[in-house]
Short mmCIF file of the C-alpha atoms (twelve columns), coordinates in Angstrom:
data_MODEL
# 
_entry.id   MODEL 
# 
loop_
_atom_site.group_PDB 
_atom_site.id 
_atom_site.type_symbol 
_atom_site.label_atom_id 
_atom_site.label_alt_id 
_atom_site.label_comp_id 
_atom_site.label_asym_id 
_atom_site.label_seq_id 
_atom_site.Cartn_x 
_atom_site.Cartn_y 
_atom_site.Cartn_z 
_atom_site.pdbx_PDB_model_num 
ATOM 1   C CA . MET A 1   59.496 -39.495 91.193  1 
ATOM 2   C CA . ALA A 2   60.673 -40.969 87.911  1 
ATOM 3   C CA . PHE A 3   64.274 -40.213 88.831  1 
ATOM 4   C CA . ILE A 4   63.946 -41.930 92.205  1 
ATOM 5   C CA . PHE A 5   62.109 -44.881 90.584  1 
ATOM 6   C CA . SER A 6   64.957 -45.230 88.053  1 
ATOM 7   C CA . LEU A 7   67.597 -45.196 90.843  1 
ATOM 8   C CA . SER A 8   65.643 -47.940 92.627  1 
ATOM 9   C CA . SER A 9   65.681 -50.002 89.446  1 
ATOM 10  C CA . VAL A 10  69.513 -50.250 89.464  1 
ATOM 11  C CA . ALA A 11  71.246 -53.100 91.203  1 
ATOM 12  C CA . ARG A 12  73.971 -50.879 92.652  1 
ATOM 13  C CA . THR A 13  73.232 -47.186 93.311  1 
ATOM 14  C CA . PRO A 14  75.877 -44.473 93.566  1 
ATOM 15  C CA . ALA A 15  76.799 -43.490 97.117  1 
ATOM 16  C CA . LEU A 16  77.814 -40.122 98.509  1 
ATOM 17  C CA . PRO A 17  81.493 -40.249 99.441  1 
ATOM 18  C CA . GLY A 18  81.914 -40.913 103.149 1 
ATOM 19  C CA . GLN A 19  78.125 -40.764 103.762 1 
ATOM 20  C CA . SER A 20  75.437 -43.262 104.609 1 
ATOM 21  C CA . ASP A 21  72.915 -44.092 101.926 1 
ATOM 22  C CA . LYS A 22  70.350 -42.574 104.358 1 
ATOM 23  C CA . MET A 23  71.820 -39.161 103.567 1 
ATOM 24  C CA . LEU A 24  71.200 -39.696 99.863  1 
ATOM 25  C CA . HIS A 25  67.594 -40.734 100.693 1 
ATOM 26  C CA . GLY A 26  67.089 -37.593 102.707 1 
ATOM 27  C CA . VAL A 27  68.521 -35.322 100.001 1 
ATOM 28  C CA . LEU A 28  66.420 -36.908 97.222  1 
ATOM 29  C CA . TYR A 29  63.193 -36.762 99.221  1 
ATOM 30  C CA . ALA A 30  63.855 -33.196 100.331 1 
ATOM 31  C CA . GLY A 31  64.065 -32.222 96.673  1 
ATOM 32  C CA . LEU A 32  60.959 -34.264 95.891  1 
ATOM 33  C CA . ALA A 33  59.071 -32.572 98.727  1 
ATOM 34  C CA . ALA A 34  59.966 -29.088 97.376  1 
ATOM 35  C CA . LEU A 35  58.458 -29.998 94.038  1 
ATOM 36  C CA . VAL A 36  55.391 -31.711 95.550  1 
ATOM 37  C CA . MET A 37  54.893 -28.808 97.976  1 
ATOM 38  C CA . ARG A 38  54.772 -26.284 95.155  1 
ATOM 39  C CA . ALA A 39  52.543 -28.513 93.068  1 
ATOM 40  C CA . ILE A 40  50.028 -28.897 95.905  1 
ATOM 41  C CA . ALA A 41  50.187 -25.178 96.742  1 
ATOM 42  C CA . GLY A 42  49.475 -24.313 93.135  1 
ATOM 43  C CA . GLY A 43  52.777 -22.911 91.840  1 
ATOM 44  C CA . TRP A 44  56.050 -21.367 92.730  1 
ATOM 45  C CA . SER A 45  54.652 -18.169 94.119  1 
ATOM 46  C CA . ALA A 46  51.490 -19.595 95.689  1 
ATOM 47  C CA . PRO A 47  51.081 -19.269 99.434  1 
ATOM 48  C CA . MET A 48  51.623 -22.383 101.557 1 
ATOM 49  C CA . SER A 49  50.196 -23.557 104.836 1 
ATOM 50  C CA . ALA A 50  50.895 -26.151 107.483 1 
ATOM 51  C CA . ALA A 51  48.253 -28.369 105.870 1 
ATOM 52  C CA . THR A 52  50.243 -28.253 102.645 1 
ATOM 53  C CA . VAL A 53  53.277 -29.455 104.574 1 
ATOM 54  C CA . VAL A 54  51.394 -32.348 106.055 1 
ATOM 55  C CA . LEU A 55  49.928 -33.436 102.771 1 
ATOM 56  C CA . THR A 56  53.338 -33.179 101.098 1 
ATOM 57  C CA . VAL A 57  55.007 -35.330 103.785 1 
ATOM 58  C CA . ALA A 58  52.201 -37.908 103.474 1 
ATOM 59  C CA . VAL A 59  52.525 -38.080 99.656  1 
ATOM 60  C CA . CYS A 60  56.299 -38.350 99.813  1 
ATOM 61  C CA . GLY A 61  56.268 -40.845 102.714 1 
ATOM 62  C CA . LEU A 62  53.807 -43.054 100.869 1 
ATOM 63  C CA . TYR A 63  55.902 -42.834 97.746  1 
ATOM 64  C CA . GLY A 64  59.004 -43.786 99.717  1 
ATOM 65  C CA . ALA A 65  57.215 -46.878 101.047 1 
ATOM 66  C CA . SER A 66  56.001 -47.834 97.571  1 
ATOM 67  C CA . ASP A 67  59.517 -47.237 96.203  1 
ATOM 68  C CA . GLU A 68  60.996 -49.627 98.887  1 
ATOM 69  C CA . TYR A 69  58.394 -52.205 97.808  1 
ATOM 70  C CA . HIS A 70  59.482 -51.800 94.154  1 
ATOM 71  C CA . GLN A 71  63.078 -52.064 95.181  1 
ATOM 72  C CA . SER A 72  62.441 -55.396 96.838  1 
ATOM 73  C CA . PHE A 73  61.962 -56.894 93.339  1 
ATOM 74  C CA . VAL A 74  65.364 -55.748 92.080  1 
ATOM 75  C CA . PRO A 75  68.146 -58.282 92.733  1 
ATOM 76  C CA . PRO A 76  70.240 -57.892 94.969  1 
ATOM 77  C CA . ARG A 77  68.340 -54.945 96.551  1 
ATOM 78  C CA . GLN A 78  65.999 -55.278 99.413  1 
ATOM 79  C CA . ALA A 79  63.339 -53.163 101.184 1 
ATOM 80  C CA . ASP A 80  64.395 -51.377 104.345 1 
ATOM 81  C CA . ALA A 81  62.107 -49.589 106.749 1 
ATOM 82  C CA . ARG A 82  65.007 -47.337 107.800 1 
ATOM 83  C CA . ASP A 83  65.115 -46.064 104.224 1 
ATOM 84  C CA . VAL A 84  61.438 -45.050 104.488 1 
ATOM 85  C CA . VAL A 85  62.201 -43.256 107.696 1 
ATOM 86  C CA . ALA A 86  65.096 -41.389 106.009 1 
ATOM 87  C CA . ASP A 87  62.781 -40.558 103.041 1 
ATOM 88  C CA . THR A 88  60.150 -39.173 105.422 1 
ATOM 89  C CA . ILE A 89  62.695 -37.146 107.385 1 
ATOM 90  C CA . GLY A 90  64.067 -35.733 104.151 1 
ATOM 91  C CA . ALA A 91  60.533 -34.944 102.863 1 
ATOM 92  C CA . THR A 92  59.676 -33.213 106.186 1 
ATOM 93  C CA . THR A 93  62.864 -31.132 106.024 1 
ATOM 94  C CA . GLY A 94  62.197 -30.123 102.413 1 
ATOM 95  C CA . ALA A 95  58.587 -29.286 103.009 1 
ATOM 96  C CA . LEU A 96  59.321 -27.217 106.117 1 
ATOM 97  C CA . ALA A 97  62.128 -25.383 104.312 1 
ATOM 98  C CA . CYS A 98  59.652 -24.447 101.507 1 
ATOM 99  C CA . LEU A 99  57.203 -23.190 104.108 1 
ATOM 100 C CA . VAL A 100 59.817 -21.100 105.883 1 
ATOM 101 C CA . TRP A 101 61.086 -19.735 102.553 1 
ATOM 102 C CA . SER A 102 57.473 -18.895 101.553 1 
ATOM 103 C CA . ARG A 103 56.858 -17.041 104.833 1 
ATOM 104 C CA . TRP A 104 60.226 -15.266 104.596 1 
ATOM 105 C CA . ARG A 105 59.348 -14.010 101.135 1 
ATOM 106 C CA . GLY A 106 56.091 -12.677 102.595 1 
ATOM 107 C CA . GLU A 107 53.739 -15.052 100.706 1 
ATOM 108 C CA . GLY A 108 51.738 -15.648 103.889 1 
ATOM 109 C CA . GLU A 109 48.821 -18.042 104.478 1 
ATOM 110 C CA . PRO A 110 46.448 -18.944 101.684 1 
ATOM 111 C CA . SER A 111 42.957 -17.466 101.778 1 
ATOM 112 C CA . GLY A 112 41.214 -20.547 100.401 1 
ATOM 113 C CA . PRO A 113 41.605 -24.331 100.493 1 
ATOM 114 C CA . VAL A 114 45.075 -25.944 100.532 1 
# 
């Protein structure tokens, strides 16, 4: 989150060659979702559930919205709802990838709360 916040504090951010900035948003938030997913689940080898995915996407989506608000105070940047959509899509992709990876490794469903 600190890395994303620091990128939002810069007047001109780096762009991926030949790509829309939405792709960068998606990649960054997919990575954030992987970290948040594992934190919510309780560690790298902890089992994950669909509820963990939903909570992760909610946390990352809300952070994306708050980051756009923060960005609106950085000249010449502006807040863009499409960026929040890209952030949420990236977070969803990252969280689902973690869930699939967890199931593929045989970690299964958790026995207790999320």
